[in-house]
N, C-alpha and C positions, 0 to 999 in steps of 0.2 A: 873591071868588075867581073865577078864570077858569072858564068853562064847559068841558065836555068837548070841544065843537066848537072852541072857541078853542085848547085845548091841542093838538088834532089839527092845526089850521091852523098853529100855531106850530111843531110838530114837522116838518110837511111843508115849511115855509119853511126851517127849519134844514137839513133833508136836501137840499133843492134847492140851497141855498147851498153845502153841502159838496160836492155833485156838481159844481157849477159851478167851484169852486176846484180840485177834482181834475182836471176836464177841462182847465182852464187850465194846471195844472202839467204834465199830459201833453203838451200842445201845446208848452210851453216846452222840455221835455226833448227832444221830437222835433225841434224846430228846432235845438237844440244838437247833437244827434247827426247831423243832416243837413248841418251845416256842413262845408265842405271841410276834410279832416283836415290838420293842421299838420305841420311837419317832425318827424322822429323815428320811432321804431319803434312799430308798432301790433300789437295782438293780432289773429290771424286764423285762420279755419278755411276749408277748401275742400270744397265739395260738388260732386261731379263724376260724370257718366255717362261714365266714361273710355273705355269700349270702344265707345261709340256710333259714332265715326269716328276721325279722326286729330288733331283740334285740341285736345282736352282734354289730351293728353300734353304738348303745348307749354306749356299754361297751368300744369300741375302742376310741370313742371321750372322754368318761369319763376318761380313762386312760391317754390319751394325755393331758387332761386338769387338771391333778393332779401332776404337775411337782415338787411341794414342797415335795411330798411323793414318787412318782414313777420316777425313771430314766429309762424310757422305751427305751430299746436298740434295740429291733427288734419286728416285727410282722410276724407271720407265718400263711400261708393259709392252713387250714385243709380241708380234703375231706369230702363230705357228699353225701347221696343219699336220695332224696324225690321227691315231685312233681316239684321241681325247678331244679333238676339235675338227669340225667339218669344213671350216673356212678360216681365213686369216682374221676376220673380224671377231669370230667367236673365240679363237685362240687368244687374241689380244685381250678381250673382255674377261675371259676366264683367268688369264694371267694377272690382270688388274685386281680382280676380286681376291685371288690368292695372295697378292702382295698385301692387301688390306687385312686379310686373315692373319698373316704373319706379324703385321705391325701391332696387332692386339697384344702380343707378348711383350711389346716394348712401350711401356706406359709413358716414357719420357720423349718419345719420338712423335713429332707432329705428323698426322696422317696426310696432310697436304703435300708431303714429300713425294707421294705417289702420283704418277701422271699416265694417262692413257696414251698409247702409241698408235702406230699405223693400223688402219683397219683393212689394209690390202697390201699386196706386194707390188714391186716395180712392174709396170707394164712395158715401159720403154726406157732406154738408157738416159734420155734427156728429160724425163719427167719424174722428179722426186715426189714422194708421198707426204703431203703436209699432215701434221698431227700436233697435238699439244706437247708431246714429248720432244719432237724435233724443234719446235719453237722455244721450248724451255732450255734445251741444250744450247741453242744459238745464243740465247740471252745470257746464260751463265758463262759460256765460253768467252763472250765479248766483254765481260766485266773488266775494268782497268786492273792492271797488275801484271807482274812478270811470271807468277807461278802458274804452271800449266794445270789444266783440268784433265784428270785421268778418267777416261770413259771406259768403264769395265763392261764389256759387251759379251754376254754369255748366251746369246741366241742368234737367230738370223738378224743381220745388221741393217735392216731396212730403216729403222728410226735414225740410226747414226749416219748412214750413207745419205739419207734424205737431207739431214741437217747440213752435211758437208756440201751438197749440191745447192741447197737453198742459200747458204752463206759461206762461200769458199774461204773467207777470211778466218774462219775458225780453225783452219788447218795450222795457223801460226800459234794457236792458243791451247790446243788439246793434244793428248796422246791417247790413241785408241788401243786398248788391251783386249784382244779378241780371242775367245776360246772357240776355235773352229778350224775346219779344213784338215789337211794332212800335210806331212812334210813334202817339200817340192820334189824330192827324189822318188816319191811314191807314184805308182803307175796311174792312180786315179786321185783327183782332188775331192771326189764326192764324199760328203759327210753331212749329217743332219742339218747343222746350222747353216752350212754353206749352200746346200741345195734347196733350203727353204726359199731363198731368193738369190739366184745366181747373179743377177744384175747388181743387186746391192753389194754382194761379195766382190764383184769385179770393181766396183767403185772404190772399195777399201784399198785394193791393191794397185789401182791405176791413178788415184787422185793425188798421191804424194803426201797424204796425211801421215804424220808420225804414227807408225803402226807396230805394235808388239803382238805377235801371233803365238798362241799356245796351241800347237796342233793336237788333235785327238790321238792319232796313231803314233805309237812309240813314246808319247809324253803323258798327256793327261789320262790316257787309258790305264795307267798304272795306279791311279788313285782308287783302288778297289777296297771295299770293306765288306764285312759279313754280319749276319745276325748275332753270333756270339760276341764279336768285338763291340758292336753297338750296345748289346745288353750290358757289357761290362763298363763301357765308358759314357753311355748316354742315359740309359734307363735309370730313373729315380734321381738324377743329378739336378734337373731343372724342368720346368714346365715345357719350355721349348724343346729340350732334349727328349722328353717323353712324346711330344707331338711328332718330331722327326723319326723317332724310333717306331712309333705306331705306323707312320706312312711306309716305312721300310718293310715292316712285317706284312702290311697289306700288299705291297708290290711283290714281295717274296712269294706270298700265297698264290697270287695270280700267275706268276711265272711258273711256279711248280705245277699248277693245275694245267697250264698250257703245254708243259713239257711231259705231262703224264707221270710226274714223280710223286709217289705217295709216301716213300720212306725217306730216311736221311740222304741228303745229297750235298756235296761240297760246293755250294753256290755262293757267288760273290757279286757285288754290284759296283759299277764305277760311279763315283760321285764327281763327274767331270768338272763341274763349274766352279768348284772351290779353287781350282788352279789359278784363275785370273786374280782372285783376291790374294791368294798366297804369294803370287809373284810380286805384288806390291808390298805385302807385309814383310817378306824377306826374299829378295831376288836370288839369294844363294841357294834357296831350296829348289828353284826352277832355273837352272843355268840357261843362258841364251847367248846368241851371237848375232852380229850384224852381217846381213847378206843382201844382195840385190833382190828387189821385189820380183817374184815370178809373174808371168802373165797367166791369168785364169781364162781358159777358153770357154766358149759357149757350151761345149760338151763336157765340161768339168774335167779338164786335164791341165797340168802345169806345163808351161813352156818358158824358155829363157829368151831374152832379147837384149841387145846391147843398149847401153845408156840408161838402164833402169835405175831409179832412185833406191836408196837403202831402206830396209825395214829391220826389225829385230825379231828373231825367231827362237823360241824355246826348244831345247834339244834333250832335256832330261828332267827328272823330278825326284826329289827326296820324299818318297811316299810317307815314310814314318814320321818325319819332321812335320810335314803338312798336317797329317791327321792328329798328331799330338797337339798342335796349335789349335786346330778346330775343336777337338774334344775339350781341351782346357778352357777355351773361351765360352763354349756352349754351357759348361757347368757353372759359369760365373753369373749367369742371368738370374737374378732373384725374382721371386714371385711378387 
């Protein structure tokens, strides 16, 4: 008969083999989910700090006006802190209200699609922030079926990262498309969405969730537009177009006042967040590649480490093609 030590060694070997098989299966599934999505409709949710500035509004409308590609099931309000919000809770609530304001332009969309998100940021790496958004994401992700749920994340990722920590099984069912951070070759990782909640951002890169990153620097920052361009392509085309054009003019006036500019000035504004939606609508407009996930340090730098799982990272953008699609769709919304 085998000795006790032999039995323990055998059990350990079996366990190690099982873990190896499990890890290999996770890698295969992640690679499958990171593949460029094929033609046809995909399930999606949108996580947005909508009131942060004026670009999330374009992304939300763009997503709702892409029904042949996106089956948008839910919209989550994300927290933020800047000159428009003094706390995470206030930022989330203002984002929620802005989502409802935008949904008034879409009479056929049920307002219950909107969900409040986290009222605070991560305090510790082992404590996710519970919220209606995180729970709704878990519920939708765990529905039976093989089709992944694309989580378009265009703000600080606290809602999404919390859901991943609350129910790790959703990593096998979702693909996070995050507009945030910088390319891993950049000296600093610091960027608005990332630094809103560094811990939540670290969860995205460390958890192994299938992740598509659209960096700001050298990619989405090219999605600039101007007052004359919006006047030509948005103004008078639809009510939602007039609303977005009006917001742009207000933002322009504030910026010119702050810069002390009273006369003509060649000003443009980045509409960052449309990039996440555009990648799903046509991945060729935002080319990407598979790379090992970098390590995000506590002081917001990128480091490399052996054995890291793969993620997909965008490396360019066809600015004109993206804006043509956005403008064309915004003009189709009837009163």
